[in-house]
N, C-alpha and C positions, 0 to 999 in steps of 0.2 A: 406711672406709665411714661415711657421714654421712646424716642425715635419717631419716625413719621407714621401717620395714621394709615390703617388699611383703607383701601379705596372702595370697599364695599359700603353699602348704605348703613344708616343707623341701625343698631341692633337693640333688641329689648325683649323682655319676657312676653309682653303682649297678652297676659292672661286677664288683665283688667280687674283682678280681685282686690277688694278693699284690704288695706293693710299690707299689700305686697312689698311696700318699701321697708317694712320691718319696724320694730319698736325703737323708739329713741333711746339713747344711752340712759341708763338709770331707770328704765321701765316707764317713762312718761308717755306723752302722746307720740304717735308716729310722726316722722319728719314731714314738714310741708313739702320739701323738694329734695330729691336725691339725684345728683349728677355724677355720672361715671364715665371717664375716658372721653370727654367731649373735645372734639377737634374741629377747627374750621380754617380753611385757607382760601385766600382770594388771589388767584394766580400764583405767584411765587412768594407772596407774603402770608405768613401764618398769623392769624388774628387770635386764635384760641388754641392753646397747646396742651391738650390732654388734661382738662380740668376734672378733678374729683372733689365733690363738695356736698355736704349734707346740711340743709338749712332747717332749723327747728320750727315747729308750729307755735303760733301764739306769741310771736316776738316781733319787734320792730327792728328790721335787719337792714343794714347799710352795706351795699356793694361799692367799695371805694377804690379809686385808682386814678392815675394821671390821665390826661387826654391821650387817646389812642391805646389804652391799656387792654381793651377788649370787653369793656363793661356792656356796651350796647349790643355787641355781637352775641355775647353770652346770654343776655336777657332775651334777645330776639329768638335764639334757639330754644331757650327754656320755655318760652310762651308759645312756641309753634309758629312763629312768624318767619323763621329762617331755618332751612334744613341743614343739620350738621353734616360734615363729611363722615364722621363716625362718632360713636358714643351713645349713651342712653340717658334720658331724663324721665324721671317719674314725679308726678304731682299727686299727692294723696293716694299713692299706690297705683296710679294709672300711668301707663307709658304715653308720653306726649304724642308720639308719632304712630303708635299702634291703636290708641284709643282716644282720638282727638276730641270727640264729642263729649265724653265724660270729663275730660280735662277742662275744656273751654267753658263748660257750664259751671265750673268751680272757681274760675279765676276772673279777675278784672285787670285790664291792661291800659296803662297810659304811656304810649311809646314816645320816643323822641321824634320831633318833627311831626307831631300829631296832625293827621289829615281828617277833616270833618266834612260833613255835608253842608257846605257853606251857604247854600241858598235856602236853607231851612232856618227858622228862628230857633232860639235855644229851647223853648218849650216843645216845638215840633221835633227837634232832634231827639230829645229824650223820649218823646212819645213813640217815635219810629224805632229807636234802639230797644226800648222796653218790649215792644210788640215783636220785634225780631227775636228777642230772648224768650218769647212764649208766655210772657206775663199777661194776665187779664187786663183789659183796657182800664178798668176802674182803678186797679192797683197801680198800674203805670202812672196814671194821672195823679194819684195821691202821693206816690213816692217822688215823682218829678217836682211837684209843688213844694214838698218838704226840702228836697235837695236844693232847689233854686233859692228858697228862703235862707237856708243855713249857709249857703255859699255866697249870699249877698248878690244874687242874680235876678231876683224877682222883678226889679225895675227894668231889666233888659231881656226879660223872657220872650218878648215878642219882636225883638230886634234880630235881624239876620246875623248869623254867626260870622259871615264875611266881614262884618263891621265891628266885631269884638276886638278888644285889645289883647295883648299877649296874656296878661293875667286872667282876663275873662275866658279866653280860650282854654287855658290850663284848668280853670275851675269847671267849665262845662264838660271838658274831657274827663275830669275826675268824677263828675256827676254821672256821666254815661258809664264809667267803669264800675261805679258803686251801685248802680240802679238795681241789678239783680241780686244784690247782697252776696258777693262772692266770699269764699273761704280765704282766698289769698289775693292780695292786690300787688301788682307789679307796676312800678313807676320808674320811668327813665328820666332822670334830671327834672323832677316835677317842679322845682323852684327856680329853674333857669329863666332869667328874664322877667321874673315876677316881682311886682312892687311889694314893699314891706307889709302893707295892709292885706293884700291878697295872700301873701305868704303866711301870715298869721292865721287867716281864715282856713287855708288848706291844712296848716299844721294842726289846728284844733279839731278838724274833722278826722284827720288820720289818727290822732291820739285817742279820740272817742272810739274809733273803729277797732283799734288794737286792744283797747280796754275791754271790749266785748269778747275777746279770745281769738279774734281773727289775726291774720298775719300780713304784714306789710314788708315788701322787699323793694328797696329803691336804690338807684345808682346815683352817685354824686362824686365830685372831686373837691367839694367844700368840706373840709374836715370839721370845722367848727359847727356846722349844721348837723353833720352826722353825730358828733359827740353829744350834742344837746338833745337829739331825738332818739337815737338808737340804743338798744341794750345788747345788740349782737352785731358783729362786723366781720366782713370778709374783705381782705385786701388783695387786689389783682394788679399785676404789672406785667407787661410784655406777654399777655395771654396766659399767665400762670397765677395760681393762688399762692400768695406769699405768707399769709397768716389768716386764721379764721377762729372765731369763738366769741365768748362774751366780751363786751367792750373793755372791761377792766383787765382781762387777760391779754388782749391784743395790745392795749396801751402799755401794759407792764409797768416798768419803773419810770417811763418817760413822763414829763410834766403834762403832756397833752397828747391827744391822738395825732395831731399834726406832726409833732416831733417823732413819735413812734412810726408814723407813716413814712416820713422822709428817710428814716433809717431802714425800713423794710424794703423800700424801692431803690435804695442806693443813692439817694440825693442829698443826704445830710451834710456832706462835705463840699458841696458845690458853692463856689463864690458867686456873688451877684455883681456883674458888671466889672469883673477884674480886668478885662481888656478894653474897657471903655473910658480910658483916662482922658479922652478928648471931650467927654460929655459933661455939660454943665459949665457954670461960671461965665456964660455969655461969650465964650471964645468962638471964633469962626475959622 
C-alpha cells in the first residue's frame, strides 16, 4: 500500500467467524494476528505507514525497531487501545474494532507506561482484575496465589502497588495480563528498567507460557534480548515493516540480529562520534 490513507474509519469484515483470518501458510494453525493496511498519523507526523503483517500462532515473536519506529503505536492499535486512521486488524479471526469483546477475552496486554490501581495491594489488584474478567472468585484466588509465588511477589502481595519498584510493577502487570490464561500475550518493552533477577523471572514465565502453545508478541529495541528469546521477528522502522519471518531468515548471513537490524534500518554505516574530536583526553 502506498500514498496517504483514506480518511474513513477502520474497515473490517466484522463477521466474527472463527478462522476468518485464514489458514497459515503450509496448512498449519491460523495466524495469531493479521494486519492489513494499518495507518496512523498524529497531526502532520505519520507514525505507522500502511503496515501489512501476519504473525503466526504459537511463537515467541519480537517486534523490533529503533526508538520512534512505531512499535508502541502499532501494538496499541492491534490491541484496541488506539483507533487507527485506516486499516484492519484481526486476532484469532475476529476484527479488533468490530468484535472487541471476543478479541479482548483472548488477549493479555502489558502496555508501555503501565498504569495500575496503585492504592490496592498486589493481591487485591489481581483479585479485582480476575473478577472483572468474569472468573469465579475461588479460581481467581488460586491463580493469583500461584502467579504471585512464581513471580516472586508473595512477600509483597499485601503491599500497596504504589510502593512497588519498577521490576515489581512489571511483574504484577504481567500477572494481571496472564490471570485469565489468554491465547496471545502482548508486551510493550517488558524488560525496560527491570533488574536482572526480575528479568530472569519474567523470562522463565514467558518461556513456560509459549511452551504450552500460546503466543507472545513483544516489542523491544534490544537486539540481544530478542535474539535470545524469539524464534520469529518483525523489523519496523519509520512506521514500515522492513523484514519479517523466522529469526534465522531475518538475520540472514549477518553474524547477529544486531548487525542485520542495522543494515535493514539503514544505520550500519553511521560513524560514532566522528564530529566529536573535542571529546575526551581531559581537554577543556
